[in-house]
C-alpha positions as CSV (number, residue, x, y, z in Angstrom):
1,M,70.5,124.3,68.6
2,K,72.1,126.6,71.0
3,S,76.0,127.0,71.1
4,F,78.2,125.1,73.0
5,P,79.1,126.1,76.6
6,K,81.6,129.0,76.5
7,S,83.0,126.9,80.2
8,L,83.4,123.8,77.9
9,S,85.3,125.7,75.1
10,Q,87.9,127.2,77.1
11,K,88.7,124.1,78.8
12,L,89.5,122.4,75.8
13,L,91.5,125.4,74.8
14,Q,93.3,125.4,78.2
15,R,94.3,121.5,77.3
16,E,95.5,122.6,73.5
17,A,97.7,125.0,75.1
18,K,99.1,122.1,77.4
19,H,99.7,119.7,74.4
20,A,97.3,117.6,75.9
21,L,94.1,117.6,73.9
22,R,93.3,113.7,73.3
23,K,92.1,112.4,69.5
24,L,91.0,109.5,68.5
25,P,93.9,108.3,66.6
26,I,93.3,106.8,62.8
27,G,94.4,103.2,62.4
28,K,97.7,102.9,60.9
29,D,99.6,99.9,60.0
30,L,102.4,100.1,62.2
31,I,104.4,97.6,64.6
32,D,102.8,97.2,67.5
33,F,104.0,98.5,70.9
34,A,101.0,100.2,71.7
35,S,97.8,97.7,72.2
36,N,97.5,95.5,75.2
37,D,97.1,92.3,72.8
38,Y,99.7,90.7,75.1
39,L,100.0,87.2,73.6
40,G,98.0,88.0,70.1
41,F,94.6,86.6,71.4
42,A,92.8,89.9,69.8
43,N,93.6,88.8,66.2
44,N,93.7,85.1,66.8
45,E,91.4,84.0,63.8
46,D,91.7,79.8,65.3
47,L,90.0,81.8,68.8
48,F,87.8,83.0,66.4
49,H,86.3,80.4,64.8
50,K,86.0,78.0,68.2
51,A,84.1,80.8,69.5
52,H,82.0,81.0,66.3
53,H,81.7,76.7,66.3
54,Y,81.0,76.7,70.4
55,L,77.9,78.6,69.3
56,L,76.7,76.9,66.2
57,V,76.9,73.6,68.1
58,N,75.3,74.5,71.1
59,N,72.5,75.9,68.7
60,I,72.7,79.2,70.7
61,K,71.9,82.1,68.0
62,T,71.3,85.0,69.8
63,N,72.4,88.2,68.9
64,G,72.1,90.2,72.0
65,A,71.6,88.9,75.9
66,T,67.9,90.7,75.6
67,G,68.4,92.6,78.9
68,S,70.3,92.4,82.4
69,R,71.8,89.6,84.0
70,L,68.9,89.4,86.5
71,L,65.7,90.0,84.2
72,S,66.3,87.5,80.7
73,G,70.1,87.9,79.9
74,N,71.4,85.4,81.8
75,H,71.6,82.9,79.2
76,C,73.4,79.4,79.8
77,L,76.7,80.2,79.0
78,Y,77.6,82.3,81.7
79,Q,77.7,79.6,84.4
80,L,80.1,77.6,82.3
81,A,82.4,80.6,81.7
82,E,82.5,81.5,85.1
83,D,82.6,77.9,87.0
84,F,85.7,77.7,84.5
85,I,87.0,80.8,85.1
86,A,86.7,80.3,89.2
87,Q,88.5,76.8,89.1
88,F,91.2,78.3,86.6
89,H,91.6,81.0,89.3
90,K,91.5,78.7,92.3
91,S,88.7,81.4,93.5
92,E,85.5,80.1,95.2
93,E,83.3,82.3,92.3
94,A,83.7,84.6,89.3
95,L,81.5,87.2,88.6
96,I,81.1,88.2,85.3
97,F,81.0,92.6,84.3
98,N,81.2,93.7,81.1
99,S,84.1,95.5,81.1
100,G,86.9,96.2,83.7
101,Y,85.7,99.9,84.6
102,D,82.4,98.2,85.1
103,A,83.7,95.7,87.5
104,N,85.5,98.2,89.7
105,I,83.2,100.7,89.6
106,G,80.5,98.4,90.8
107,F,83.2,96.8,93.2
108,F,84.1,99.7,95.2
109,S,80.9,101.6,94.6
110,S,78.9,98.8,96.8
111,V,81.7,97.1,99.1
112,P,83.0,99.2,101.5
113,Q,80.7,100.9,103.4
114,R,80.1,103.7,105.6
115,N,82.6,105.0,107.8
116,D,84.7,101.8,106.6
117,V,88.2,103.3,105.2
118,I,89.9,102.4,101.7
119,L,94.0,102.6,101.3
120,Y,94.5,103.1,97.8
121,D,97.7,103.2,95.7
122,E,98.3,107.0,94.4
123,L,98.5,104.9,91.3
124,C,95.8,103.0,90.9
125,H,93.6,103.1,87.4
126,A,91.0,105.8,87.2
127,S,87.9,103.2,87.2
128,I,89.2,102.3,90.9
129,R,89.3,106.1,92.1
130,D,86.2,106.6,90.0
131,G,84.3,103.3,92.0
132,I,85.7,105.1,95.0
133,Q,84.4,108.6,94.8
134,M,81.3,106.9,94.9
135,S,81.6,104.6,97.8
136,H,80.2,106.5,100.8
137,A,83.6,105.0,102.5
138,K,86.4,107.4,103.4
139,S,89.3,107.2,101.5
140,H,92.7,108.0,101.5
141,K,96.0,107.1,98.8
142,F,99.3,106.1,99.7
143,Q,102.3,107.0,98.0
144,H,103.1,104.5,95.1
145,N,104.2,101.1,96.8
146,N,105.0,102.9,99.7
147,F,104.1,100.8,102.5
148,E,106.1,102.5,105.5
149,E,103.5,105.1,104.7
150,L,100.6,102.3,104.3
151,V,101.1,101.7,108.0
152,R,101.4,104.7,109.3
153,L,98.0,105.3,107.8
154,I,96.5,102.2,109.3
155,I,97.8,103.0,112.6
156,K,96.7,106.9,112.8
157,L,93.4,106.0,111.4
158,T,92.6,102.8,113.8
159,T,92.9,105.0,116.5
160,T,90.4,107.6,115.7
161,N,87.7,104.8,114.0
162,T,85.5,102.5,115.7
163,P,86.3,98.9,116.2
164,L,83.6,98.2,113.6
165,T,85.5,100.1,110.9
166,T,86.5,97.4,108.0
167,F,89.5,98.7,106.7
168,Y,90.4,98.0,102.6
169,V,93.7,98.1,101.0
170,V,93.8,98.5,96.9
171,T,96.6,98.0,95.0
172,E,97.3,96.5,91.3
173,S,99.3,94.0,90.7
174,V,101.1,95.1,87.8
175,F,100.5,99.3,87.0
176,S,99.2,100.4,84.1
177,M,101.0,103.5,82.9
178,D,104.4,102.4,84.4
179,G,104.5,98.4,84.3
180,D,106.0,97.8,88.0
181,S,105.1,95.4,90.6
182,P,103.8,95.8,94.2
183,N,105.7,93.6,96.6
184,L,102.6,91.5,97.4
185,E,103.6,89.1,99.9
186,E,104.6,92.3,102.0
187,L,101.3,93.4,101.3
188,V,99.7,90.8,102.3
189,A,101.6,90.3,105.6
190,I,100.5,93.8,106.5
191,C,97.2,93.3,105.8
192,E,96.8,90.1,107.6
193,K,98.5,91.9,110.6
194,Y,96.6,94.8,110.5
195,D,93.0,92.4,109.8
196,C,92.5,94.8,106.2
197,Y,90.7,93.2,103.5
198,L,93.2,93.3,100.2
199,I,92.0,94.1,96.7
200,V,94.2,93.5,93.7
201,D,93.9,94.8,89.7
202,E,95.2,92.5,88.1
203,A,94.0,93.8,84.7
204,H,97.4,93.5,83.3
205,A,98.7,90.5,84.6
206,L,96.7,87.8,83.2
207,G,98.1,86.5,80.3
208,V,101.6,87.3,81.5
209,F,102.5,85.9,84.8
210,G,102.2,82.5,86.1
211,E,102.8,79.1,84.5
212,N,99.8,79.3,82.6
213,G,99.2,83.1,82.7
214,E,96.9,83.0,85.6
215,G,98.3,86.3,87.3
216,L,100.5,87.6,90.0
217,I,98.6,86.9,92.8
218,Q,98.0,83.1,91.6
219,S,101.6,82.6,90.5
220,L,102.5,83.8,94.6
221,G,100.5,81.2,96.2
222,L,98.6,84.4,97.7
223,Q,95.0,83.6,95.9
224,D,94.1,82.8,99.0
225,K,94.7,86.1,101.2
226,V,93.2,88.2,98.6
227,F,89.7,89.0,99.5
228,A,89.0,90.0,95.5
229,R,90.8,90.1,92.3
230,I,89.7,92.1,89.3
231,M,90.6,89.6,85.9
232,T,89.7,92.8,82.6
233,F,89.8,90.6,79.7
234,G,90.7,93.6,77.1
235,K,94.1,92.8,77.8
236,G,96.1,89.5,77.6
237,L,93.1,87.9,76.8
238,G,92.3,89.6,73.9
239,C,88.1,90.1,74.2
240,H,86.0,92.2,76.5
241,G,84.7,91.8,80.1
242,A,86.0,91.2,83.0
243,A,85.3,89.3,86.4
244,V,85.6,90.1,90.3
245,L,87.1,87.0,91.8
246,G,86.2,86.2,95.5
247,S,84.1,84.2,98.2
248,Q,80.1,83.1,97.6
249,E,79.5,85.5,99.5
250,L,80.8,88.3,97.9
251,K,79.6,87.3,94.8
252,K,75.9,87.2,96.5
253,Y,76.5,90.6,97.7
254,L,78.0,92.0,94.4
255,V,74.4,90.6,92.6
256,N,72.2,92.5,94.5
257,F,74.1,95.5,95.5
258,A,76.6,96.7,92.3
259,R,74.8,98.7,90.3
260,S,76.8,98.6,87.6
261,F,76.1,94.8,87.5
262,I,73.3,95.4,88.1
263,Y,71.5,98.1,86.2
264,T,72.7,97.0,82.3
265,T,71.9,94.8,79.4
266,G,74.4,91.4,79.7
267,L,77.0,90.5,77.5
268,S,76.3,89.1,74.2
269,P,76.5,85.2,74.2
270,H,79.9,85.9,71.4
271,S,81.0,88.0,73.9
272,V,80.8,85.5,76.7
273,A,81.8,82.3,74.2
274,S,84.7,84.4,73.2
275,I,85.8,84.7,77.1
276,F,85.2,81.0,77.7
277,V,87.3,79.8,74.7
278,A,89.8,82.6,75.0
279,Y,90.1,81.0,78.9
280,Q,90.5,77.4,77.0
281,Q,93.0,78.8,75.4
282,L,94.9,79.9,78.0
283,S,94.9,76.8,79.8
284,N,96.4,75.0,77.4
285,E,98.4,77.8,74.9
286,K,102.0,77.9,76.8
287,L,104.3,78.7,73.5
288,A,102.6,82.5,73.1
289,L,103.2,82.8,76.8
290,Q,107.2,81.2,76.7
291,Q,107.5,84.2,73.7
292,L,106.3,86.7,75.7
293,K,108.8,86.3,78.6
294,R,111.6,86.1,76.6
295,N,110.8,89.4,74.7
296,I,110.3,91.3,78.0
297,I,114.0,89.8,78.9
298,H,115.3,91.0,75.7
299,F,113.9,94.2,76.1
300,N,115.4,94.4,79.0
301,Q,118.5,93.3,77.8
302,E,118.4,96.0,75.2
303,K,117.8,98.9,76.9
304,S,120.7,98.6,79.6
305,Q,123.5,97.5,76.6
306,M,121.9,100.8,74.8
307,G,122.4,102.7,78.0
308,L,118.4,103.6,78.0
309,K,117.8,101.6,81.5
310,P,117.9,105.2,83.4
311,L,114.9,106.6,81.2
312,F,113.1,103.6,81.8
313,V,110.2,102.8,85.2
314,Y,112.1,99.4,86.7
315,S,109.4,96.9,85.1
316,K,109.4,92.8,84.5
317,S,105.9,93.3,82.9
318,A,105.0,93.4,78.9
319,I,104.2,97.5,80.4
320,Q,107.8,99.5,80.0
321,C,107.6,103.0,80.0
322,A,110.5,105.6,79.7
323,V,109.9,108.7,81.2
324,I,110.4,111.9,79.2
325,A,109.3,115.0,80.6
326,G,106.7,117.3,78.9
327,N,103.9,116.9,76.4
328,E,105.5,118.5,73.2
329,K,108.1,116.2,73.9
330,V,107.2,113.2,74.2
331,K,104.7,113.3,71.9
332,S,107.4,114.1,68.9
333,I,109.5,111.6,69.7
334,A,106.4,109.0,69.8
335,N,105.6,111.3,66.4
336,Q,108.6,110.3,64.9
337,L,108.7,107.1,65.5
338,Q,105.6,105.9,64.1
339,D,107.2,107.6,61.4
340,R,109.9,105.2,61.2
341,E,106.9,102.6,61.6
342,F,106.7,101.8,65.3
343,D,103.4,102.0,67.0
344,A,104.6,103.4,70.4
345,K,102.5,105.6,72.4
346,A,103.2,109.1,74.0
347,I,101.3,109.4,78.0
348,L,100.3,112.7,78.2
349,S,99.5,114.8,81.3
350,P,97.1,115.0,83.0
351,T,96.6,111.1,82.6
352,V,100.0,111.2,84.6
353,P,101.5,114.2,86.7
354,E,103.2,116.9,85.5
355,G,107.1,116.6,84.5
356,Q,105.9,112.5,84.2
357,E,105.0,111.8,81.1
358,R,106.1,109.2,79.0
359,L,106.3,106.9,76.2
360,R,104.6,103.7,76.8
361,F,105.9,100.5,74.7
362,C,103.8,97.2,74.9
363,L,105.8,94.5,74.6
364,H,103.9,91.0,72.8
365,S,104.4,87.7,71.8
366,Y,104.6,88.1,68.2
367,N,106.9,90.9,68.2
368,S,110.4,89.6,67.2
369,Q,113.5,90.9,69.1
370,K,115.0,91.9,65.7
371,E,111.5,94.6,65.9
372,I,112.3,95.3,69.7
373,S,116.2,96.0,69.3
374,D,115.2,98.0,66.3
375,V,112.7,100.1,68.0
376,L,115.1,101.3,71.1
377,Q,117.8,101.5,68.5
378,Q,115.7,104.9,67.2
379,L,114.3,106.0,70.5
380,S,118.6,106.1,71.2
381,L,119.1,108.3,68.2
382,L,116.0,110.5,69.1
383,V,116.7,110.7,73.0
384,F,120.4,111.2,72.9
385,K,120.6,113.4,69.6
């Protein structure tokens, strides 16, 4: 076997020197402030049995999809789940993808056309950026939640493009590394004024915002003013996969041109049943959502009382981030918290810019308020010692 290329070894050594080398973590039985399982659905035994029971009752005993959805993999559960999801989100249609990454890659690599323009928030997720990079459209980022810069870009680029150019504006309703949100009403107004198509990734809003966890766009009544929403199921829904919400024409287009949809084996019946059952649970389950909202309020109150508020990015979501500059320093604090049984994770550069490294806390319905107070007390001792 040939030796490992020296250029690749050098890159690994550079990462290690910056205390940024990624390693797969070993699972520990710690108090969870790290996972995206906001409502506890991933470990909900009742949901597991409901999905299994649904398959048995409907005599579905297939382990795999057997092929792409355009060949042999479009089993009957897909249509039931997509219809339910579309109705739940007040959308014309929903199209299930194998993951949020696949949904964003498929959408952004196929929908914007050559000579179109994509304007995206600089903190958009890697899957959005990768999809944009695969597109033939021109792309420009704007400063995080800075709509004045966005408008300047739109005006400038409108004068240098043809009237046939389509403008797409891309953001997230809850940003995964900061937990903050844009002013979506203002953004919708800008897109309407300048005739732009708005796309919003709602991965970290599903199961967190709205009366039934339907997401931030829908809770604000803006669903009819957004061209496409991307809903990811691996966070608040506790399972796997994603859906693009939009018009009938958009669904038809993605089925024909989104390569990450066309050229992959579909999800197994069990995976789609898990999605279907989880959405049904979300429709009826309000206790977990209400407890999550109480925990978010408690976290924000406690961090203010302990003098920690200046460290944190402003957030009303389940993601709370304390900016602690330096990979080595933030890793040290995260490790010490884990030694004290609290699983909070350090987010390092280059995932975030140098100097913006942070300790990321994910809140859940199953965290007790005592656990929240205790982890912040420990953070206070470590930061201010």
